[in-house]
LUMVEXBA-275291 format. One record per residue (C-alpha): residue number from 1; residue in one letter; chain; x, y, z. Coordinates in nm, 4 decimals. Each point is the difference from the previous one (the first is absolute). Layout:
residues N
<site NUM,a,A,<X,Y,Z>>,
...
END
This chain:
residues 253
<site 1,r,A,<21.5754,-3.3702,6.3919>>,
<site 2,l,A,<0.2341,0.3192,-0.0255>>,
<site 3,g,A,<0.2425,0.0987,-0.2513>>,
<site 4,h,A,<0.3080,0.1700,0.0075>>,
<site 5,a,A,<0.0209,0.3950,0.1432>>,
<site 6,e,A,<0.0570,0.2314,-0.2878>>,
<site 7,a,A,<0.0487,0.3112,0.2034>>,
<site 8,g,A,<0.0746,0.1252,0.3389>>,
<site 9,v,A,<0.1249,0.3359,0.1227>>,
<site 10,s,A,<0.0447,0.1288,0.3728>>,
<site 11,s,A,<0.0770,0.3585,0.1117>>,
<site 12,g,A,<0.2033,0.0669,0.3099>>,
<site 13,r,A,<-0.3170,0.0189,0.2341>>,
<site 14,m,A,<-0.1685,-0.3492,0.0812>>,
<site 15,a,A,<-0.1389,-0.0784,-0.3390>>,
<site 16,r,A,<-0.3932,-0.0772,-0.0784>>,
<site 17,r,A,<-0.0545,-0.3545,-0.1711>>,
<site 18,l,A,<-0.1874,-0.0738,-0.2287>>,
<site 19,i,A,<-0.0871,-0.3384,-0.1897>>,
<site 20,v,A,<-0.1484,0.0026,-0.3657>>,
<site 21,r,A,<-0.1204,-0.3280,-0.1461>>,
<site 22,m,A,<-0.0621,0.0456,-0.3286>>,
<site 23,f,A,<-0.2250,-0.3118,-0.1584>>,
<site 24,a,A,<0.0320,-0.1041,-0.3566>>,
<site 25,d,A,<-0.2972,-0.1803,-0.0867>>,
<site 26,t,A,<-0.3823,0.0951,0.1069>>,
<site 27,v,A,<-0.1135,-0.0847,0.3512>>,
<site 28,r,A,<-0.3439,-0.0598,0.1075>>,
<site 29,y,A,<-0.1710,0.2176,0.2220>>,
<site 30,g,A,<-0.0475,-0.2270,0.2886>>,
<site 31,e,A,<0.3616,-0.1391,-0.0114>>,
<site 32,a,A,<0.1521,0.3609,0.0294>>,
<site 33,l,A,<-0.2667,0.0721,0.2744>>,
<site 34,e,A,<0.1760,-0.3031,0.1770>>,
<site 35,l,A,<0.3064,0.1042,-0.0192>>,
<site 36,q,A,<-0.0695,0.3864,0.0620>>,
<site 37,e,A,<-0.1383,-0.1640,0.3846>>,
<site 38,s,A,<0.2945,-0.2273,0.0419>>,
<site 39,i,A,<0.2700,0.2738,-0.0580>>,
<site 40,a,A,<-0.2068,0.2493,0.1971>>,
<site 41,s,A,<-0.0738,-0.1926,0.2890>>,
<site 42,t,A,<0.3758,-0.1067,0.0173>>,
<site 43,r,A,<0.1201,0.4058,-0.0671>>,
<site 44,r,A,<-0.2381,0.1094,0.3171>>,
<site 45,a,A,<0.1942,-0.2459,0.1781>>,
<site 46,g,A,<0.3167,0.2183,-0.0867>>,
<site 47,a,A,<0.1482,-0.3562,-0.1868>>,
<site 48,v,A,<0.0172,0.1878,-0.3466>>,
<site 49,a,A,<0.0962,0.2683,-0.1598>>,
<site 50,d,A,<-0.2555,0.2352,-0.2225>>,
<site 51,t,A,<-0.1366,-0.1854,-0.2872>>,
<site 52,l,A,<-0.0979,0.1406,-0.3312>>,
<site 53,l,A,<-0.1716,-0.2633,-0.2217>>,
<site 54,v,A,<-0.0276,0.0950,-0.3496>>,
<site 55,l,A,<-0.2351,-0.2037,-0.2158>>,
<site 56,q,A,<-0.2789,-0.0820,-0.2951>>,
<site 57,h,A,<-0.3031,-0.1839,0.0913>>,
<site 58,d,A,<-0.2375,-0.2494,-0.1793>>,
<site 59,h,A,<-0.3426,0.1757,-0.1482>>,
<site 60,v,A,<-0.1697,0.0787,0.3949>>,
<site 61,f,A,<-0.2121,0.2295,0.1158>>,
<site 62,t,A,<0.0534,0.0925,0.3620>>,
<site 63,v,A,<-0.2610,0.1710,0.2598>>,
<site 64,g,A,<0.0547,0.2183,0.2632>>,
<site 65,k,A,<-0.0931,0.0640,0.3407>>,
<site 66,r,A,<-0.2912,0.2358,-0.1423>>,
<site 67,p,A,<-0.1600,-0.2173,-0.2411>>,
<site 68,n,A,<-0.3010,0.0355,-0.2000>>,
<site 69,d,A,<-0.1264,-0.3132,-0.2097>>,
<site 70,y,A,<-0.1485,0.2382,-0.2723>>,
<site 71,n,A,<0.3642,0.0587,-0.0861>>,
<site 72,i,A,<0.0512,-0.2677,-0.1381>>,
<site 73,l,A,<-0.1873,-0.0480,-0.3015>>,
<site 74,i,A,<-0.0066,-0.2939,-0.1314>>,
<site 75,d,A,<-0.0636,-0.3573,0.2369>>,
<site 76,e,A,<0.3194,-0.1968,0.1114>>,
<site 77,a,A,<-0.0891,-0.2704,-0.2544>>,
<site 78,v,A,<0.0477,0.2191,-0.3071>>,
<site 79,l,A,<0.3180,0.1131,0.1691>>,
<site 80,a,A,<0.1384,-0.3089,0.0216>>,
<site 81,s,A,<-0.1008,-0.0954,-0.3417>>,
<site 82,i,A,<0.2668,0.3173,-0.1520>>,
<site 83,g,A,<0.2268,-0.1799,0.2701>>,
<site 84,a,A,<-0.0120,0.2513,0.3112>>,
<site 85,e,A,<-0.0431,-0.0371,0.3318>>,
<site 86,v,A,<-0.1728,0.1606,0.2884>>,
<site 87,h,A,<0.1925,0.0555,0.3332>>,
<site 88,k,A,<-0.1309,0.1954,0.3083>>,
<site 89,a,A,<0.3012,0.2169,0.1318>>,
<site 90,n,A,<0.0658,0.1240,0.3556>>,
<site 91,r,A,<0.1491,0.3219,-0.1597>>,
<site 92,g,A,<-0.1777,0.3721,-0.0043>>,
<site 93,g,A,<-0.2150,0.0729,-0.3197>>,
<site 94,d,A,<-0.2711,-0.1589,-0.2028>>,
<site 95,v,A,<0.0442,-0.2060,-0.3469>>,
<site 96,t,A,<0.3044,-0.0186,-0.1684>>,
<site 97,y,A,<0.1684,-0.2144,-0.3075>>,
<site 98,h,A,<0.3189,-0.1616,0.0007>>,
<site 99,g,A,<0.1668,-0.1676,-0.3233>>,
<site 100,p,A,<0.2622,-0.0549,-0.2336>>,
<site 101,g,A,<0.1540,0.3642,-0.1165>>,
<site 102,q,A,<-0.0714,0.1546,0.3431>>,
<site 103,t,A,<0.3038,0.0252,0.2587>>,
<site 104,v,A,<-0.0697,-0.0653,0.3231>>,
<site 105,a,A,<0.1981,0.0793,0.3178>>,
<site 106,y,A,<-0.1069,-0.1234,0.3354>>,
<site 107,p,A,<0.2442,0.1593,0.2959>>,
<site 108,l,A,<0.0410,-0.2109,0.3092>>,
<site 109,v,A,<0.1174,0.2976,0.1972>>,
<site 110,g,A,<0.0168,0.1041,0.3807>>,
<site 111,l,A,<-0.1614,0.3487,-0.0066>>,
<site 112,r,A,<0.0956,0.1242,0.3201>>,
<site 113,e,A,<0.3496,-0.0247,-0.1089>>,
<site 114,l,A,<-0.0579,0.1072,-0.3594>>,
<site 115,r,A,<0.1313,0.3653,-0.1113>>,
<site 116,d,A,<-0.0475,0.2184,-0.2981>>,
<site 117,a,A,<0.3205,0.0778,-0.2222>>,
<site 118,n,A,<0.0313,0.3324,0.2606>>,
<site 119,g,A,<0.0101,-0.2533,0.3035>>,
<site 120,k,A,<-0.3616,0.1034,0.1013>>,
<site 121,t,A,<-0.2408,-0.2351,0.1634>>,
<site 122,l,A,<-0.2818,-0.1194,-0.1688>>,
<site 123,g,A,<-0.3877,-0.0773,0.1066>>,
<site 124,a,A,<-0.2081,-0.2208,-0.2356>>,
<site 125,r,A,<-0.1223,0.3121,-0.1852>>,
<site 126,r,A,<0.3288,0.1171,-0.1002>>,
<site 127,y,A,<0.1263,-0.3598,-0.0835>>,
<site 128,v,A,<-0.3111,-0.0334,-0.2870>>,
<site 129,e,A,<0.1089,0.3478,-0.1229>>,
<site 130,t,A,<0.3750,-0.1209,-0.0298>>,
<site 131,l,A,<-0.0968,-0.3058,-0.1671>>,
<site 132,e,A,<-0.1927,0.2188,-0.2382>>,
<site 133,d,A,<0.2850,0.1844,-0.0433>>,
<site 134,v,A,<0.1888,-0.2916,-0.0605>>,
<site 135,m,A,<-0.2355,-0.0538,-0.3155>>,
<site 136,l,A,<0.0217,0.3799,-0.0947>>,
<site 137,d,A,<0.4063,-0.0450,-0.0063>>,
<site 138,v,A,<-0.0253,-0.2935,-0.2791>>,
<site 139,c,A,<-0.2612,0.1573,-0.2215>>,
<site 140,r,A,<0.2344,0.3040,-0.0402>>,
<site 141,a,A,<0.2749,-0.2185,-0.0291>>,
<site 142,f,A,<-0.1755,-0.1080,-0.3347>>,
<site 143,g,A,<-0.1307,0.3805,-0.0608>>,
<site 144,v,A,<-0.3346,-0.0376,0.1313>>,
<site 145,c,A,<0.0506,0.3322,0.1816>>,
<site 146,d,A,<-0.3433,0.1019,0.0388>>,
<site 147,a,A,<-0.0991,-0.3014,0.2269>>,
<site 148,k,A,<-0.1183,0.1005,0.3712>>,
<site 149,g,A,<-0.0508,-0.1298,0.3396>>,
<site 150,r,A,<-0.1412,0.1305,0.2724>>,
<site 151,v,A,<-0.3525,0.0712,-0.1620>>,
<site 152,p,A,<-0.2919,0.0989,0.2083>>,
<site 153,l,A,<-0.2736,-0.3013,0.1015>>,
<site 154,k,A,<0.2662,-0.2309,-0.2633>>,
<site 155,t,A,<0.2767,-0.1934,0.1317>>,
<site 156,g,A,<0.2642,-0.1548,-0.2221>>,
<site 157,v,A,<0.1568,0.1629,-0.3292>>,
<site 158,w,A,<-0.1930,0.1966,-0.2987>>,
<site 159,v,A,<0.0482,0.1170,-0.3345>>,
<site 160,g,A,<-0.2267,0.2455,-0.0372>>,
<site 161,e,A,<-0.3595,-0.1898,0.0228>>,
<site 162,k,A,<0.1703,-0.3462,-0.0307>>,
<site 163,k,A,<0.1553,-0.1902,0.2816>>,
<site 164,i,A,<0.3401,-0.1614,-0.0546>>,
<site 165,g,A,<0.0867,-0.1005,0.3590>>,
<site 166,a,A,<-0.1689,-0.1501,0.3025>>,
<site 167,v,A,<0.0801,-0.0203,0.3408>>,
<site 168,g,A,<-0.1204,-0.2215,0.2905>>,
<site 169,v,A,<0.1358,-0.0608,0.2882>>,
<site 170,q,A,<-0.0492,-0.1971,0.3523>>,
<site 171,i,A,<0.2077,0.0997,0.3005>>,
<site 172,r,A,<-0.0162,-0.2878,0.2859>>,
<site 173,q,A,<0.1949,0.0489,0.3635>>,
<site 174,g,A,<0.2596,0.2922,-0.2197>>,
<site 175,v,A,<0.0439,-0.2607,-0.2934>>,
<site 176,t,A,<-0.1277,0.1363,-0.3447>>,
<site 177,t,A,<-0.1409,-0.2655,-0.2764>>,
<site 178,h,A,<-0.1406,0.0233,-0.3229>>,
<site 179,g,A,<0.1108,0.3272,-0.1699>>,
<site 180,l,A,<-0.0059,0.1277,-0.3376>>,
<site 181,a,A,<-0.1063,-0.1031,-0.3731>>,
<site 182,f,A,<0.1211,0.1795,-0.3397>>,
<site 183,n,A,<-0.1476,-0.0689,-0.2963>>,
<site 184,r,A,<0.3272,-0.0318,-0.2542>>,
<site 185,d,A,<-0.1861,-0.1769,-0.2797>>,
<site 186,p,A,<-0.3048,-0.2073,0.1034>>,
<site 187,d,A,<-0.3284,-0.1066,-0.1631>>,
<site 188,l,A,<-0.1753,0.3213,0.0840>>,
<site 189,s,A,<-0.2987,-0.1747,-0.1228>>,
<site 190,f,A,<-0.0567,-0.2450,0.3275>>,
<site 191,f,A,<-0.0754,0.3352,0.1971>>,
<site 192,n,A,<-0.2989,0.0497,-0.2203>>,
<site 193,h,A,<-0.1390,-0.3279,0.2526>>,
<site 194,i,A,<0.0157,0.2596,0.3094>>,
<site 195,v,A,<-0.0845,0.3265,0.1485>>,
<site 196,s,A,<0.3604,0.0463,0.0709>>,
<site 197,c,A,<0.0897,0.1183,0.3627>>,
<site 198,g,A,<-0.3630,0.0575,0.0558>>,
<site 199,l,A,<0.0177,0.3018,-0.2410>>,
<site 200,p,A,<-0.2563,-0.0090,-0.2909>>,
<site 201,d,A,<0.1929,0.2906,-0.2131>>,
<site 202,a,A,<0.3474,-0.1876,0.0155>>,
<site 203,k,A,<0.1628,-0.1141,-0.3006>>,
<site 204,p,A,<0.3294,-0.1507,-0.0164>>,
<site 205,t,A,<0.2954,0.0549,-0.1785>>,
<site 206,s,A,<0.3391,-0.1360,-0.0198>>,
<site 207,l,A,<0.3511,0.0929,-0.0926>>,
<site 208,a,A,<0.0401,-0.1306,-0.3214>>,
<site 209,d,A,<-0.3336,0.1626,-0.1089>>,
<site 210,e,A,<0.1422,0.3316,0.1503>>,
<site 211,v,A,<0.3295,-0.0100,-0.1126>>,
<site 212,n,A,<-0.1136,-0.0785,-0.3507>>,
<site 213,a,A,<-0.2535,0.2750,-0.0384>>,
<site 214,r,A,<0.2925,0.2721,0.0344>>,
<site 215,p,A,<0.1575,0.1439,-0.2590>>,
<site 216,g,A,<0.3211,-0.2104,-0.0428>>,
<site 217,g,A,<-0.1497,-0.3036,0.2073>>,
<site 218,s,A,<0.2652,-0.2745,-0.0286>>,
<site 219,g,A,<-0.2442,-0.2710,-0.0009>>,
<site 220,v,A,<0.2178,-0.1231,0.3402>>,
<site 221,g,A,<-0.2974,-0.0971,0.1909>>,
<site 222,r,A,<-0.0693,-0.2443,-0.3020>>,
<site 223,r,A,<0.3021,-0.2095,0.0307>>,
<site 224,a,A,<-0.0840,-0.2238,0.2135>>,
<site 225,s,A,<0.2921,-0.1497,0.1655>>,
<site 226,a,A,<0.2258,0.2870,-0.0224>>,
<site 227,a,A,<-0.2635,0.2276,0.1435>>,
<site 228,r,A,<-0.1127,-0.1893,0.2991>>,
<site 229,a,A,<0.3951,-0.0309,0.0984>>,
<site 230,e,A,<0.0115,0.3892,-0.0520>>,
<site 231,v,A,<-0.3043,0.0574,0.1562>>,
<site 232,e,A,<0.0804,-0.1643,0.3297>>,
<site 233,a,A,<0.3480,0.1089,0.0238>>,
<site 234,k,A,<-0.1172,0.3864,-0.0078>>,
<site 235,l,A,<-0.2787,-0.1328,0.2730>>,
<site 236,v,A,<0.2575,-0.1925,0.2433>>,
<site 237,q,A,<0.2149,0.3229,-0.0497>>,
<site 238,a,A,<-0.2726,0.2455,0.0917>>,
<site 239,f,A,<-0.0781,-0.1852,0.2861>>,
<site 240,v,A,<0.3275,-0.0382,0.1552>>,
<site 241,s,A,<0.0852,0.3775,-0.0431>>,
<site 242,r,A,<-0.3620,0.1184,0.1241>>,
<site 243,f,A,<0.0245,-0.2552,0.3006>>,
<site 244,g,A,<0.3456,0.0802,0.0524>>,
<site 245,y,A,<0.1380,-0.3053,-0.0010>>,
<site 246,d,A,<0.3784,-0.0534,-0.0569>>,
<site 247,d,A,<0.0912,-0.3687,0.0495>>,
<site 248,v,A,<-0.1937,-0.1870,-0.2685>>,
<site 249,s,A,<0.0341,-0.3941,-0.1322>>,
<site 250,v,A,<-0.2102,-0.0793,-0.2923>>,
<site 251,h,A,<-0.1146,-0.3528,-0.0411>>,
<site 252,r,A,<-0.1104,-0.1530,-0.3784>>,
<site 253,e,A,<-0.2234,-0.2835,0.0769>>,
END
């Protein structure tokens, strides 16, 4: 079910089109995975434009292609008792957490056709780095200017030694699935149950904590509904800018 298009611009050249689908309610991980696979299959057939899903998940721990069972620190029965699921995922990486207060973006895009803002083609590594740049743009928009990407031996976005955003992707037949997870204001205690991304020293942080810790911090991260809308809007804007789209339709679901 798609809503009405809220924005659309085009240039004199052939427009690069992006469909953005934004979900108001939390989405179960399995349902989001099925939706990704359906859209990606249609994208491979050339029957749909590049699509960006923006959502929040219910509490879930996902295990990527490089799993280590020791990186989940409590058994699945205990996780179920606290309302969390465990899912195997066909993305890169190890174990991570998703849940309310975390903004997740799944780009389902044709990588061979993808260009950055300067019109250059992207390989897999550059694509991952540009997803990091998207999250860095969001951080800077809220005054968290010391966030960094492209950290040696670490993917994602970091503020000092704390991780604020994760990236894990799959590319099959030239089309991407999975994507990024940005900690807006989740319950960070859920990260205590895992060795996040297989890095024992990695501690989580959130945009809310980072904004509120700075002099003159407005507390914007704590205003749940307003902050979510604002962060998601900044993230979509950054994605569109970084990847050079100029015909964008936004659908709220």
